[in-house]
C-alpha atoms as one frame of an Amber mdcrd trajectory, in Angstrom:
protein
  79.421  91.647  98.385  80.999  91.113 101.784  83.477  93.779 102.939  86.051
  93.025 105.621  88.088  95.986 106.834  91.718  95.083 107.442  94.447  97.117
 109.042  97.667  96.996 110.933  98.156  97.842 114.599  97.915 101.554 113.822
  94.137 101.096 113.448  93.733  99.356 116.812  91.027 101.622 118.210  88.315
 100.307 120.526  85.666 102.799 119.351  86.248 101.755 115.722  85.954  98.069
 116.586  82.750  98.703 118.560  81.192 100.691 115.701  82.010  97.949 113.192
  80.638  95.204 115.456  77.382  97.172 115.884  77.041  96.927 112.100  77.755
  93.165 112.198  81.205  93.642 110.645  84.154  91.716 112.063  87.301  93.726
 111.361  90.622  92.019 110.693  92.803  94.524 112.525  95.794  93.464 114.610
  95.756  94.383 118.289  98.647  96.249 119.866 100.105  93.660 122.207  99.940
  95.029 125.749  99.075  91.706 127.408  98.539  88.015 126.647  94.886  88.596
 125.682  95.991  90.853 122.825  98.440  88.179 121.651  95.597  85.628 121.714
  93.329  87.934 119.685  96.042  88.313 117.048  96.541  84.549 116.880  92.850
  84.113 115.998  92.940  86.535 113.047  92.339  85.181 109.565  95.895  85.406
 108.201  94.862  85.041 104.562  92.469  87.993 104.758  94.883  90.091 106.823
  97.728  89.618 104.368  95.564  90.623 101.371  95.747  94.204 102.588  99.147
  94.468 100.885  97.316  94.724  97.544  95.616  97.925  98.655  98.794  99.295
 100.207 100.711  98.499  97.036  98.108 100.269  94.900  98.285 103.411  97.026
 102.086 103.315  96.925 102.002 103.194  93.111  99.512 106.062  92.990 101.713
 108.150  95.278 104.866 107.432  93.268 103.349 108.025  89.866 100.697 110.627
  90.421 101.984 112.409  93.564 100.994 111.712  97.120  98.941 114.845  97.631
  95.475 115.832  96.561  94.781 119.291  95.174  91.132 119.444  96.256  90.327
 120.799  99.716  86.744 119.551 100.118  86.407 115.876 101.103  84.049 114.825
  98.287  86.265 116.467  95.688  89.265 114.688  97.232  87.329 111.424  96.898
  86.645 112.127  93.205  90.284 113.061  92.635  91.497 109.837  94.276  88.965
 107.803  92.290  90.221 109.377  89.074  93.836 108.622  89.988  92.803 105.029
  90.701  91.115 104.685  87.302  94.196 106.072  85.570  96.389 103.644  87.525
  94.164 100.739  86.464  94.335 101.809  82.828  98.138 102.091  83.105  98.314
  98.621  84.658  96.273  97.201  81.804  98.731  98.395  79.178 101.888  96.965
  80.721 102.909  99.300  83.502 105.000  97.877  86.318 103.213  96.069  89.142
 104.108  95.529  92.795
């Protein structure tokens, strides 16, 4: 499976881009537009892939609204398990007629 990280301008971080490129991953992250080169980079982005990120953002919004936006666990791997569980519950809810984005 091919993974393509997407993000808005808030994730425009040179060190992150460099790390991803070292791993042969081309991120679809908008550049903050400080000059014409940044505008050109944004024009070359794959719009279809970039705009699919709304699905993820919508899913997190639903999780926050329905199941609270905070995690109770304090250790990162327990937070990951807690978020995964909330995601599974959300998917089960969606399968039985819950509202969608």
